[in-house]
C-alpha positions in Angstrom: 5.4 0.9 17.5 5.8 0.8 22.1 4.8 -1.7 24.1 1.8 0.3 26.2 3.4 0.1 29.1 6.8 2.1 27.8 4.0 4.4 26.6 2.4 4.5 30.5 5.6 5.9 31.2 5.6 8.2 28.2 2.7 9.9 29.6 2.9 9.9 33.2 6.8 11.7 32.4 4.4 14.4 30.5 1.7 14.5 33.3 4.7 15.6 35.5 6.4 17.7 33.3 3.1 19.3 32.7 2.5 20.2 36.4 5.7 21.4 36.7 5.7 23.8 33.6 2.1 25.0 34.9 3.5 25.8 38.7 6.1 28.2 37.4 4.0 29.9 35.0 1.5 30.5 38.1 5.3 31.6 40.5 6.4 34.9 38.0 2.5 35.9 37.4 3.2 36.6 41.1 6.5 38.1 40.1 5.7 41.8 39.4 6.1 43.6 36.4 6.3 47.6 36.7 2.0 47.6 36.4 -0.2 46.5 39.8 -2.1 43.6 39.2 -4.3 41.4 41.7 -1.7 38.2 40.9 0.9 39.2 42.0 -0.9 39.4 46.2 -1.7 35.6 44.7 0.7 33.6 47.1 -0.3 36.0 49.8 -1.9 33.9 52.8 -3.7 35.0 56.0 -3.6 33.7 59.3 -8.0 33.3 59.7 -9.0 32.1 62.6 -6.1 30.0 63.2 -5.7 28.8 59.4 -3.6 29.9 56.7 -6.0 31.2 54.1 -5.2 31.8 50.7 -6.6 35.9 50.8 -8.4 35.1 47.1 -10.7 33.9 49.2 -11.4 35.9 51.5 -11.6 39.1 49.3 -11.3 41.2 47.1 -8.6 42.4 45.0 -8.7 44.5 42.2 -6.3 47.0 40.4 -8.3 50.0 39.5 -5.0 52.1 38.2 -1.6 51.1 37.2 -0.2 51.8 40.3 -2.6 50.2 42.9 -4.1 47.5 44.2 -7.6 47.4 46.2 -7.6 44.5 48.4 -10.8 44.6 49.9 -12.3 41.5 52.4 -15.9 39.9 53.1 -15.5 39.8 56.6 -14.4 43.3 57.8 -12.4 42.3 61.5 -10.3 40.7 59.2 -8.6 43.7 58.4 -5.2 44.3 60.5 -4.6 40.2 59.8 -4.7 41.0 56.0 -2.6 44.4 56.1 0.0 42.1 58.6 -0.3 39.1 55.4 0.4 41.9 53.2 3.6 43.2 55.3 5.0 39.7 55.8 4.8 38.3 52.2 7.5 40.8 51.7 6.4 42.2 48.2 7.9 45.5 49.0 4.6 47.1 49.1 3.0 49.4 51.6 -0.4 48.7 52.3 -2.5 51.4 53.3 -5.7 50.5 56.0 -8.5 52.7 55.3 -11.2 51.3 57.8 -13.1 49.3 55.6 -10.3 48.2 52.1 -6.6 48.2 51.7 -5.2 50.5 49.7 -1.5 49.3 47.4 0.1 51.9 46.2 2.5 49.9 43.2 5.8 51.8 43.5 7.6 52.3 39.8 10.8 49.3 39.9 13.9 50.9 39.8 16.8 48.9 37.5 18.6 47.8 40.4 15.0 45.6 41.5 14.0 45.2 38.6 17.5 43.3 38.2 16.7 41.6 41.2 13.5 40.6 40.0 14.7 38.9 37.0 16.8 37.2 38.7 14.7 35.8 41.6 12.7 34.4 37.6 15.3 32.9 36.7 16.6 30.7 39.6 12.8 29.6 39.3 13.4 28.9 36.2 15.9 26.5 37.3 14.6 24.7 39.7 11.6 24.5 37.7 14.2 22.7 34.4 15.8 19.9 37.4 12.1 19.5 38.6 11.5 17.9 34.7 16.0 17.0 34.2 14.8 14.6 37.7 11.4 13.4 36.3 13.3 12.7 32.7 16.0 10.2 34.8 13.0 8.4 36.6 11.4 8.2 34.6 14.5 6.4 32.4 15.4 4.0 35.2 11.4 2.7 34.9 11.6 1.9 31.8 14.9 0.5 31.9 13.1 -1.6 34.7 10.2 -2.2 32.7 12.5 -3.5 29.5 14.1 -6.1 31.9 11.1 -7.0 33.4 8.9 -7.6 30.7 11.7 -8.4 28.4 11.2 -6.1 25.6 13.5 -5.7 23.0 16.8 -3.5 22.6 15.4 -1.5 20.3 11.9 -0.8 21.7 13.9 0.0 25.2 16.5 2.7 22.8 12.8 5.1 21.2 12.0 5.6 24.7 14.3 6.9 25.3 14.6 8.6 22.6 10.9 9.5 22.9 10.9 10.8 26.6 14.8 12.7 25.6 12.7 14.8 22.7 9.9 15.3 25.5 11.8 16.8 27.7 14.3 19.0 25.5 10.6 20.6 24.9 10.1 20.8 27.9 13.4 23.1 28.8 12.1 24.7 25.5 8.8 25.8 26.9 10.6 27.0 30.3 13.0 29.2 29.0 10.3 31.2 26.6 8.5 31.1 29.6 11.7 32.6 31.3 11.8 35.3 28.1 9.0 36.3 28.1 8.6 37.4 31.9 12.4 38.8 31.4 10.7 41.1 28.9 8.0 41.9 31.0 10.2 42.9 33.8 12.7 45.1 32.3 9.4 47.2 30.0 9.9 50.2 31.9 
């Protein structure tokens, strides 16, 4: 049975690792995979009266066709700002402004572009793995300090470290499976 302070360290580590995996999941959703998706514009920020506002908070975004995204701002006066923000986001999309909404034709991906997207996804996955390992290192240090401070038996520290390592391995596996799924999605023609 683990001491409650050690269990708190493990719970905190699990919480941080959950957030890391969720952040990666959000990042991967923004990478386009062949068909149009409103999630592709998730990270676009528009300068709206001096504030960088997420596009989704100021416009309706839809994908009526597999190769088209339509953005309709609620305030038409910011149409040009939205268009500039989409171009600045460097998504490989060419916005077409017709005065009331913006059409974004999504061209089919070339083999080279698909490989670049997979490489970018893997880089983000590696960053997530590093973050998980950093949480493990920080938590392991915390466990050692707690064992000394509270005079806990070494067996209890070793048990907590084993549980922490198993948790880390599980999260690394989750990250790998997310990356494999995204790679298959990107490479699918």
